DOKERO-997088 format. One record per residue (C-alpha): residue in one letter; residue number from 1; x negated, y, z. Coordinates in Angstrom, 2 decimals. Each point is the difference from the previous one (the first is absolute). Example, Ala and Ser with C-alpha at 12.3 -4.5 7.8 and 13.67 -1.06 7.14 Angstrom:
<bamis>
[bami 'A',1,[-12.30,-4.50,7.80]]
[bami 'S',2,[-1.37,3.44,-0.66]]
</bamis>
This chain:
<bamis>
[bami 'M',1,[-22.39,0.80,-44.74]]
[bami 'S',2,[-1.66,1.11,3.97]]
[bami 'E',3,[1.58,-0.44,2.98]]
[bami 'K',4,[1.78,3.45,1.36]]
[bami 'V',5,[-1.92,0.94,3.39]]
[bami 'D',6,[1.37,2.59,2.21]]
[bami 'I',7,[-2.53,1.45,2.45]]
[bami 'T',8,[1.15,1.97,2.69]]
[bami 'R',9,[-3.23,3.28,0.89]]
[bami 'M',10,[-0.22,1.35,3.24]]
[bami 'L',11,[-1.91,1.91,2.67]]
[bami 'L',12,[-1.89,-1.23,2.54]]
[bami 'T',13,[0.16,1.51,3.15]]
[bami 'I',14,[-2.51,1.00,2.97]]
[bami 'G',15,[1.59,-2.35,2.41]]
[bami 'I',16,[0.21,-2.77,-2.01]]
[bami 'Y',17,[-2.65,0.14,-2.48]]
[bami 'P',18,[-2.24,-3.25,0.58]]
[bami 'G',19,[-3.16,0.77,1.21]]
[bami 'N',20,[0.76,2.90,2.24]]
[bami 'I',21,[2.97,-1.44,2.00]]
[bami 'G',22,[-0.64,1.77,3.48]]
[bami 'T',23,[1.69,-0.93,3.24]]
[bami 'E',24,[1.39,3.73,-0.08]]
[bami 'S',25,[1.53,-0.54,-2.98]]
[bami 'L',26,[1.75,-2.91,1.09]]
[bami 'E',27,[1.94,1.34,2.32]]
[bami 'A',28,[3.13,0.55,-2.24]]
[bami 'F',29,[0.14,-3.12,-0.78]]
[bami 'V',30,[0.12,-1.45,3.78]]
[bami 'M',31,[1.83,-3.58,-0.36]]
[bami 'N',32,[0.61,0.01,3.49]]
[bami 'P',33,[1.70,3.18,1.57]]
[bami 'A',34,[-0.57,1.78,3.41]]
[bami 'S',35,[1.77,-1.27,2.33]]
[bami 'D',36,[1.32,4.05,1.10]]
[bami 'M',37,[1.16,0.44,-3.56]]
[bami 'P',38,[4.34,1.57,0.19]]
[bami 'S',39,[1.67,-3.49,-1.15]]
[bami 'V',40,[3.38,-0.91,-0.71]]
[bami 'A',41,[1.94,-3.51,0.08]]
[bami 'F',42,[3.62,-1.15,-1.86]]
[bami 'E',43,[2.20,-2.70,1.02]]
[bami 'G',44,[2.17,-0.14,-3.46]]
[bami 'D',45,[1.54,3.85,0.64]]
[bami 'R',46,[-1.01,0.61,2.92]]
[bami 'C',47,[-3.08,1.66,1.36]]
[bami 'I',48,[-1.42,-2.22,3.39]]
[bami 'A',49,[-2.86,2.09,0.67]]
[bami 'T',50,[-2.24,3.29,-1.04]]
[bami 'G',51,[-3.10,0.85,1.39]]
[bami 'N',52,[-3.43,-1.39,-0.04]]
[bami 'L',53,[-0.79,-3.79,-1.45]]
[bami 'R',54,[-1.03,-1.25,3.43]]
[bami 'D',55,[3.32,0.59,0.80]]
[bami 'V',56,[2.43,0.08,-3.11]]
[bami 'A',57,[-1.67,-3.62,-0.61]]
[bami 'R',58,[0.79,-1.32,3.12]]
[bami 'A',59,[3.61,1.31,0.14]]
[bami 'A',60,[-0.45,-2.01,-3.95]]
[bami 'K',61,[-1.01,-3.31,1.59]]
[bami 'Q',62,[2.53,-0.01,2.46]]
[bami 'T',63,[2.91,0.17,-1.83]]
[bami 'L',64,[-1.54,-2.40,-2.14]]
[bami 'D',65,[-0.27,-2.32,2.74]]
[bami 'R',66,[3.71,1.24,1.02]]
[bami 'R',67,[1.58,-0.86,-3.61]]
[bami 'K',68,[-1.75,-2.36,-2.23]]
[bami 'D',69,[2.18,1.15,-3.10]]
[bami 'A',70,[-0.93,2.98,0.53]]
[bami 'S',71,[-2.02,2.80,-2.71]]
[bami 'V',72,[-2.65,2.16,1.63]]
[bami 'L',73,[-1.78,2.65,-2.23]]
[bami 'V',74,[-2.71,1.90,1.35]]
[bami 'F',75,[-0.46,3.57,-1.66]]
[bami 'D',76,[-3.33,2.43,0.21]]
[bami 'G',77,[1.81,3.75,2.06]]
[bami 'M',78,[-1.79,2.06,-2.14]]
[bami 'T',79,[-0.39,-1.69,-3.33]]
[bami 'G',80,[3.05,-2.14,0.03]]
[bami 'G',81,[-1.63,-2.99,-1.47]]
[bami 'P',82,[0.84,-3.58,1.29]]
[bami 'I',83,[-2.77,-1.51,2.59]]
[bami 'D',84,[-0.65,-3.71,-0.34]]
[bami 'L',85,[-0.12,-1.46,2.55]]
[bami 'D',86,[-0.96,-3.33,1.58]]
[bami 'F',87,[3.54,-1.40,2.76]]
[bami 'R',88,[-1.36,-3.47,0.58]]
[bami 'G',89,[-0.59,-1.05,3.38]]
[bami 'T',90,[0.79,1.62,3.07]]
[bami 'V',91,[0.07,3.96,0.44]]
[bami 'D',92,[-3.11,0.61,1.28]]
[bami 'D',93,[-1.42,-2.11,-2.96]]
[bami 'V',94,[1.60,2.87,-2.12]]
[bami 'L',95,[-1.99,2.73,2.09]]
[bami 'A',96,[-2.83,-1.72,-0.45]]
[bami 'R',97,[-0.46,-0.05,-3.54]]
</bamis>
């Protein structure tokens, strides 16, 4: 007997088709969000900051520095998606990344 193989077919779009990747088509796939994008941060169920990403990242880092047991989540204010920030180092280190 032959082994059954599952295959998924998909249509490649212009934005990610190999050989056709231009910088204008990659803007939607930016890994480092703009610092002026609206964001919101929560520590547990409490909102600790809203505003542009720099201000929210600063408030989140300051909360983490004050309370070592704090759990802070940062979200995109437009889409509600999570934003992954590297909080290692000082506030200036966080803002530089």
